C-alpha positions, -999 to +999 in steps of 0.1 A: +696-558-070+687-558-107+650-563-114+647-575-149+613-576-168+615-598-199+583-590-219+564-615-241+530-614-259+507-642-268+510-645-306+522-668-334+557-652-331+557-662-294+550-698-303+580-697-327+610-675-329+604-649-301+591-676-277+623-697-283+644-666-278+629-659-244+634-696-234+671-693-245+679-660-230+664-668-196+691-692-184+718-670-199+707-640-178+703-662-147+738-677-150+756-645-159+740-621-134+737-635-099+722-603-084+692-604-109+656-610-101+642-622-134+605-616-141+586-628-172+558-605-181+533-621-204+506-600-222+473-614-235+477-645-214+448-670-211+439-661-176+408-643-162+427-619-141+463-607-133+483-634-116+518-639-103+538-670-094+574-682-091+588-712-109+624-724-110+636-691-095+618-670-121+588-648-114+559-649-138+535-620-142+505-629-164+483-601-179+450-611-194+438-596-227+420-562-223+386-555-237+397-521-248+426-535-268+461-544-255+478-515-272+457-487-257+474-462-233+447-469-207+456-506-207+493-499-203+486-475-175+467-502-157+496-526-163+520-502-145+495-497-117+494-535-112+532-538-112+539-509-089+537-529-057+564-552-070+590-525-074+615-520-046+630-486-040+666-498-041+661-520-072+677-512-106+649-519-130+653-530-166+625-536-191+634-559-220+609-555-249+605-578-280+575-563-299+572-529-316+535-528-306+546-522-270+562-488-278+534-469-259+543-489-228+580-479-232+570-442-232+549-446-201+577-464-183+601-436-191+576-411-177+567-430-145+601-446-138+627-422-154+656-441-138+646-474-153+664-487-184+649-501-216+663-528-238+647-538-272+655-568-293+649-565-330+632-598-340+614-584-370+608-552-391+574-546-407+588-535-440+606-568-444+573-586-445+556-561-468+586-560-493+598-596-487+632-583-474+639-562-505+664-537-491+668-518-524+630-512-526+629-501-489+656-475-494+639-461-524+606-457-505+620-441-474+642-417-495+611-407-515+626-421-548+596-445-553+561-439-564+537-429-537+509-453-527+493-467-496+520-493-492+547-467-494+529-445-469+526-474-445+563-483-448+574-447-443+551-445-412+565-477-398+601-465-405+596-433-386+579-450-357+607-476-355+633-448-355+615-432-326+613-465-307+651-471-311+659-436-300+640-441-267+658-473-259+690-474-238+702-505-256+691-522-289+700-559-294+702-572-330+703-608-340+725-605-371+751-583-387+726-573-415+703-556-390+733-540-371+745-524-403+709-514-413+701-497-380+734-479-380+732-466-417+695-463-425+680-456-390+708-436-376+710-456-344+742-449-324+767-477-323+769-470-285+735-486-280+738-513-307+748-548-296+751-579-317+736-608-297+728-637-319+702-663-310+716-693-292+706-728-283+722-759-266+740-784-288+719-812-303+722-849-296+729-860-332+763-853-347+776-851-383+794-884-382+762-902-373+744-886-402+767-896-431+754-924-452+716-920-446+698-940-472+666-919-472+663-886-492+642-867-467+639-829-473+628-810-441+613-776-436+604-763-401+586-730-394+554-711-401+537-719-434+537-683-446+545-666-479+575-649-464+590-684-458+590-692-495+568-723-490+553-720-525+587-719-541+599-748-520+571-770-532+575-760-568+613-766-566+607-800-549+585-810-579+616-807-601+636-826-575+611-855-576+618-859-613+655-865-605+650-885-573+622-909-572+628-917-535+628-880-523+602-869-497+594-834-484+582-829-448+568-795-438+565-789-400+545-759-389+510-744-391+496-720-416+474-720-448+473-757-454+446-756-481+466-732-503+499-751-501+482-785-504+468-774-538+504-767-550+513-803-543+490-816-571+508-845-586+532-852-557+507-855-528+522-889-519+557-873-517+548-844-493+538-845-456+523-817-436+526-824-399+512-792-385+530-776-355+547-802-333+560-802-297+598-801-293+601-838-283+583-850-315+602-826-337+635-843-327+625-874-347+623-854-380+657-837-373+673-871-368+659-885-400+664-855-423+688-858-452+689-821-460+670-790-448+655-762-468+647-726-459+637-704-489+628-674-467+627-638-479+633-625-444+650-639-413+668-622-385+685-652-369+665-683-377+661-709-349+650-734-375+683-730-394+701-731-361+685-765-353+696-778-386+732-767-379+732-782-344+721-815-359+746-814-387+719-813-414+731-798-447+710-767-454+698-751-486+688-715-478+685-680-493+709-651-489+681-629-476+687-605-447+700-625-417+702-658-435+733-648-456+756-649-426+741-682-414+751-697-447+786-681-449+804-714-442+785-732-470+781-707-498+777-735-524+742-743-508+730-706-509+702-694-531+705-658-543+675-635-543+677-609-571+661-577-556+661-555-587+647-581-611+633-611-593+624-640-616+603-668-601+616-694-626+652-686-620+647-687-582+629-721-583+657-734-606+683-724-580+664-741-552+660-773-571+696-774-582+709-769-547+687-796-533+696-819-561+733-814-556+731-823-519+708-853-524+730-867-552+764-862-535+771-878-500+805-862-499+790-827-504+765-835-476+793-845-453+814-814-461+783-792-455+774-809-423+809-804-408+810-767-418+776-760-403+785-777-370+817-756-369+797-724-375+771-734-349+797-737-321+815-706-332+784-683-333+751-699-323+757-721-293+739-708-262+773-701-245+781-675-272+747-658-266+756-655-229+790-640-236+774-614-259+749-604-233+777-595-208+786-566-231+752-549-229+756-514-214+727-514-189+737-548-176+772-535-168+763-502-151+737-498-125+739-460-125+708-442-137+712-425-170+691-397-184+666-398-212+683-408-245+696-377-264+684-394-297+648-392-284+648-355-275+641-343-311+609-362-311+598-345-279+609-311-293+586-317-323+557-328-301+560-297-278+559-273-308+530-292-323+510-290-291+516-252-288+506-248-325+475-271-326+462-269-291+463-234-278+437-242-250+460-260-225+460-261-187+487-244-167+498-275-148+530-296-151+516-316-180+504-285-197+519-250-203+542-251-173+558-284-183+562-274-219+578-241-209+603-258-185+613-283-211+618-257-239+639-235-215+661-265-205+666-276-242+677-240-251+702-241-223+716-275-235+726-260-269+761-246-263+776-213-274+795-229-303+764-238-325+763-256-358+739-245-385+714-272-375+717-262-338+711-226-346+679-236-365+668-258-336+675-230-311+654-206-332+624-231-332+627-237-294+630-200-287+599-193-308+580-221-291+590-208-256+577-173-266+544-188-277+542-208-244+548-177-222+522-157-242+497-185-237+504-185-200+496-148-199+464-154-218+455-182-195+460-159-165+440-131-180+410-155-185+413-172-151+425-143-129+393-143-109+395-180-103+417-200-080+439-210-108+471-213-087+456-244-072+458-262-106+496-263-108+529-266-089+537-230-081+574-239-074+579-251-110+558-223-125+578-196-106+611-213-116+601-210-152+592-173-149+625-166-131+645-183-158+631-165-188+657-138-186+685-164-189+675-171-225+664-135-234+629-148-243+596-131-235+612-113-205+586-085-206+557-110-206+573-130-178+578-098-158+541-088-162+530-122-150+553-120-119+541-085-111+505-095-113+511-125-090+527-103-065+499-077-067+475-105-058+496-114-028+502-149-043+532-166-028+560-163-053+589-185-045+609-204-072+622-238-063+650-258-078+639-281-106+662-311-116+668-323-151+652-356-142+620-338-131+619-318-164+624-350-184+596-367-165+572-338-172+582-340-209+574-377-211+541-372-194+532-345-220+545-367-248+521-394-237+491-372-230+478-373-266+468-336-269 
């Protein structure tokens, strides 16, 4: 039995793209994997206390917002405590995350349930919002080739945290080829865990043939009214369109900063409609009556709004930013180029207005665009394609428990060394010196005899760290030797560590002195057998301990 937790969070994103993704992937998972118990885990729900219920064969776990903040480690520990009664011993558990802010919970899960698997879907990357999708600028910043300021520091910090997040995951789902290539080249994510699973949705009611010959010239935008969506440029471009088409009308569906964008409509207020956010059944009316669609976004992964346009056969004017470029690959004549090195607002607005004008003026071009977009929709973005792509995800094909991702181990290495350097007063227990020592010993053993230059350097760091660890253990004993310190730790694990020191030729004399003292005190000295899974669990507990 696969127990699958699909994780959502109350937010604007949940009301738009991520929420739609969860609604789309749910039937795909249920139809493709008959032995799956699907559970939707909702954070920051509008409930007073934790509640569960089953609806249409899917379990819902609703977590209320925490007073201490929904990203705190204490909050996430409480979440795992609440969920524990719902785990069955023979279940194969998968957690599917959709938000970077839940990274602390991922770490706790790997510590508490080391045999569970983690999937993460890349719906957004923070730098794309800060830099408006400017990949050239991003690469300059993370490589240190750009001027240092607070924005650069923030982007570098987000970049390193995202790398760490991806390394912890067992599988990473990306929604477009742009992100696949980016994660492989710039983030160093292994192709083994990367999977291209585009967003999908059911076919629409309206078809291309029904759309040809519409008399109205209705221009439609659907989505959040945010700067990243290029709403200001859309309005400015539409002003130019109004000069050429006296019967053109722009409809903007979505919520956001209405006062700011309304001010931009000065002179064409009677030609622009702001509807606010609409329910799906009312939105259908606007799709059916749209002549063309527009999406001047500077960042998209796999836009559901653009997908809706495709499914309805609505000719679309869109940018070549990030994930939008491949969505426009069948209609390049309607694509607006974003110049990253030397962005000029006037040129960009001119492109937008020209593309809209061309479609509004030419019914044949609209028909051609409509047919091509419908063809692309069925080829890439129909919900059936989404289901097929999911079947190739590793953790959904193999119910065997895998170990902690090798890509994440360097981050644990770094944290262990930092703790030994910055926090010399550490307990002897399994989330203290004993756990650190066991991990460092195991990592040294993992580095083979045929070492590369980088492996030799790592081995040196690990060996030095292990020596410090054993010295600190001896210091701890010298301070606490008159106390009942053996009660504070698992003697089996501790003795195993002392016994193994000679295997790596590290602090043997110190280890021997500790063993001899233990024996002189008639303390039971019996080394047990410690599994790799136990070592990794101790390491994750230490990583999450916030020393």
